[in-house]
N, C-alpha and C positions, 0 to 999 in steps of 0.2 A: 336646322338652322333656317329660321322664316326671311322669306327675300327683303324684308325691310332691315336684317341684322347683316344681313349680304353686301346691302348697300351702303351701309356704316359702315361695313368691313373695310371697303373700297375708299369711303372716303378718307377711315384712316392712313391706309396704305400712301392715299394721295397725299396727306399730313408729311411725313418722311420723305415721300419723292420732293413734294415741294420743298423739305429743308435744304436737300441736296444741292436744290439750285440758289434759292437765297442767305443760304448762311454763307456762303462767300465773302460777302460783302461786309458781313461784322467780324471777321476772322482775316479780314485781307492784309495785314497789316503784317501777322504772326506767318501766314501764307508765304509774305513778300520776305522772310528772314529765312526763313526754311529754304526757300527757294536760292537766296544769294539776289533777290532783283530789287526795283525799285516799287515802290507802293504804287505808282504812276503805273507800270511796265504791268504788275500782278492786276489792275486794273482791267488789263486787256483781255482776261481770264472771264470777264461778265459780257463783255463784246462778243467775244469767241463763242459763248455757250449762247448768246439771242443767236447771232448767225446760225449755227446748228441747230438752234431748236427751229428757227425758222423755215430751214427748209427740209433737214435731213428727214424727220418724224413722216413728214409729206409725201417722200418720195418710196421708205420702205412701207408705207400702210398701202398705195398704190399695187407695189410690187407684191406684199401679200392681202390682196385684197381678198382672194376667196377663203385665207386661213380661217378658221373655228376662233371667234375672238377669247374664249379663253387662253387657247396657245399663244394668240398674240399678247396678249396679259402677261401670260409667264416667261416669254420672249423679251418681252420689256423689263422685268425685274430680272431676269438674265443679265442683261448689258447693263443694267445699273448698278449689280454686284460686279461686274467687271470692270465698268467706268470705277466704282467705291475702291476695289483693291488697286487699283492702276494709282489712283489720286493717292492715298494711303501709303504704298509703300515704295514707291519712286517720285517724290517731290522734286524733283530735275522740272525746271520752267518748259523742255518740251513735252516730258511727259504729261504735264497739269493743263497742256496747251489740248494735245490727243484725249486726254481722261474727260475735259471739260466738253471737249467734242461726243464723246459714247457717253458723256451723262446727258446729255442734251438731248442725243436721238431717243434711249431711256427713257425718260422722264416724258416727252412728246408723245410716246408712242401709247405709254401707259393712261395718260391723262385724258389722250383723244378716245384712246379706247371705253377708257373706264365712266368715261358719259355718253359716251355711245352703248353700254351696254347694260348700264342702271335706268335710263327711261324702259329695258326690255323685262325688268325685274321689276316694276313698281305696278301698279294698278294703274286704267287706263285715267283716272282723274288721277295720279298721283304722280305723273311722269314728270311735271314740269320741277316738282319738289324734289324726286329722285337726280335730278342730273345739279338740282342745290347746293343737296347733299354733301354730293362727291368735291363738287368745285368749292365749298364753302372749308372741307379738310383739307383741300389744297392751299384757297385762302388764308386758312388757321397758320402755316407752316410764317407766314408775314409778322402774326400775331405775336408766338411765343416759340418758335423755332429758331429764329434769329438770338433772342435774346438765350435759352437756353444753349446754343451753339456757343457763344462767346462763355458763358459760363463753366461748357466741359472745356476749348480752349483756354480757358485761365487755371483751370484747380489740374487740368493733365496734361493735353497737346492737342492738338487742333487733328491730329491726324485722327485720333478716337472718334472724334465723332463720325467719317467718314467708314471707319469698320463698321459701329455702330448701325449705320447705312448699310452697308453692306449685308449685315447678319438679319437686318430686319428683312432686308430685300429679298431674302433667301428662304427666309421662313413665308414670306409672304408668298413663293412660291406655291408652298406644299396646300398653303391655304385655299390657294387660287383653284389646286386643281382639286381641292378638297370640296369646297362648298361651292364657286362657280361652275352652272351647268353649262355643257358644250349647246354649241348654234350650229345649226345647220347650215352649210359653208355657202355664201356667198355665191352666183353666179358670175365669175370671172366676166368684168368690164375692160377691154381693151384701151389703151392708153388715150388713142385718140377720143373714143368715148367719155375717157374720165374729162378729156379738157373739154370737150365737147358742151360736158355740163355747164360751162360758166355763159355758155350762149344761151342757155335760156333765162327768162326775164325775171324771173321773181330771185333766181338765185344768181346773177349777174347783181342785179339792185339792192341783194341783203349783204353779200360781199362786201357794194360800195358802200351802207348801210355803218359796218364792220371798218373799214376804212377810216371814214370820215370823223366816228364817234371815238375810235382809237387814236385818233391824232389828236383830237379836242383834248382827252384823256392826259396824253402822254406832254403834248403843251403846256398844262397848268402844272402835272406830278413830276414832272423829270428838274423843274424850276420850284420847284414848292420850297424847298431850304434854304436858298437866299432871298424867296418873297418873302417869309417869314420873317426874316431876318431883316432887312434890307425895307421892307415896305410898312412890317407891321411894326418892326423893332424887338422882335424875342430873341430871348437868349437862348445859349444850348440849351438847357433844363429844360428851357417851355417846349423848345422845340421838339425835344425826346418826346414829351407827355404828348404830345400835338399828331406825331405818327404812329404812338400807341392806339390812342383814342381813333385816329383814320386807320387803323388795321379792326378796329375793333367794329368801326363804320364797315368794311369789308366783307366782313362777316354776318353783319346785319344785312345788306345789299345781298349777297349771294342768296341767303334764303328769303328775303322779300320776294325776291325775283321768281324765285321755284313758287312763292307760295302764291302771288300776283299772274304768274301766269295757267296755273289752274283754275283759280278763281276768276278773272275778269277777262282770258286771253292773252293771245301771247301778242296780237300786236297794237292791243290799246298799252298791253306792260311797256312796251317797246317803245309807244308814241309818247308815254306819260314821260316814262324815265328817262329819252334824249331831251323831252318840254322842258323838265325839272332841271338837267344842267347846262341849258340856254340861259334859264331864267335867272337860277343863282347866279352863272358867271356874269350875266348882264348887271344884275341886281347888286354885286360885290363891285363890278367895276365903278358903279355910279355910286357908290357907298362909299368908294377910296376917292373920289374926284370930291365931293362933297364934305366929307369927314376923315379924313388923314387918319386920326388914331381910333378909329371905328372899331377896338380891336375884338370886342366879344360879341358884337353884329357879324363881324369878318371869318371869324372862327367858326361862328353858327351856321353859316350860308357854307363853308368848310366842310363842316362835316354832312349836312345835307347834300352838297355835290358828290362825294363821297360814297356814299349809301346808293343816290341815284345811278352815278358810275359801274356800282356791281350788280345795282338791278339789274340794267342793260346787259352788261356783258354774260349775267348768267342764260335772261331768257335770249340773249342774240343763239349760244349753244342752243336749245332746245326749241329755237327757230328751225335752224338747218337740222336740225336732227328729222324734224315734222316735214321740208318741206324735198329733203332727198332723202326719202328712207331706202329707197335702192341703191344708195351708196352713200350714206352716215357718214362711214368713218372718214369716206375720204374727203366727203366736203369738210365734217370737222375738223383735216387737218389744212386744208386750205384755207379754213378760215384762222385757226391756227396763226399760219405764215403770212397772213392779210393783217394779224392783229400786229406781230411782230413788225409789217413793215409800216402800218400805221403808229405805230411808238417809237420806232426809230424816225419818220417824218417829223412826228410832231419835237420829239427832242431837235431836230436842227431846224426847222421853222422857230419853235422858240429859240434856238440861239440867234437865228438873225432878228427875231422881235426886239433881246434882252440886249442888243450892245450899249444903249444908254440905262436905259430902266426897267425894272421888272414887273413896272405895272401894265404893260401891253398884254401880256401874256394871257390876261382874264380876259380880255375884247377878241384878242386871236381861237382863243377855245369856246366863248360863246360863236363866234362866226362859223367854226367847224361841227359844232356843235348844232347849230340850224340848219346847215348845209345835210347833216345826218337824218334830220327831221323830215326835213324837204323829201331826201331820196326814201324814208320810209313810206312817208303816205304814196307815193307815186308804186310803192310796189304792195301795196293793198290789196287792188283788184288781182293782180297774178298770185296772194298768197291764196285769195279766196278760190280761187279758180285751180290752185292744184293739190287744197286740201280737198275739192270736191271730187277732186279726181282721184287722189288718194281715197277715199269713202266709196267710191265707186266700183274700184278694182277689191278694196275689201271686202 
């Protein structure tokens, strides 16, 4: 199997790994009925997953930093098999909480390690596209993973979904063992030195860009449904179509991020995608103030915003790999933690901003995106120095 197909294999595995995270939102009522709990209580399963995803994979990857990446991928899939069996076989609320923690850790380890492995399989001028391909596989679960899950849950039983994910994860272990090459074990990095990586200006600034970039995303995305219904006066059917379109936009943005990073460079792509987010949210704010019922213009702007968000997300992960090659897995996991913190912070800030009306979220999102743009500009000098050092060492 050629390296290109190995990257696509990682992307396919990423698809059903991502489905295990997102599908729960689409079948929450059925899960609640099986566990004999309210839907609101079942919603805490999503919260638990996010918290575990934010911190669990980082700790595991730090502890196993010297392990061969192929073995780490296999371990992550074994964890997913365990979590899937726990979810499907024992659907009590306590076991569901435990299983969501287990699944979150396995999901995070796989996604982080796959994005670390993919560029190593690619040719030098296709590394950004390799990460984008893996990320696109994961994000595709947002588009078709949830609808497929709902269909399966209605036709059979929601547990079938997790039995299926468990089986696919088991098969994927053998596929990884067969086709993903071993990597030389990395020199172990003491925990104090791992944390010391954050003292490097380029890494600290890059993490800062991640934080404010995802605060901007979360402020708007978290309240997308009430924004569409109360500000643009859209019905449930129209909102469902918009979310499907947003899923397509995420896929386009993921691939575009890798393409642009390889063609025009990482920093230009980051600056451009963040600037587009800031400009689009600002223009959308002005349009809504001047033309309250400009639905078509607003939807077009939202689609452009979504593409820019995912372009940024893919490229940011690629940058993390390039500036910390000696500890790329650790830095990718830290970046994922910051993403989850940014999403949580954005949701909280958005909740405060929308106490009386939904319209402020576009202004707040634009302000956070602007801060990310400023930080990204400030990191340019350090990024160039870091890459020159890498080139000298190589």
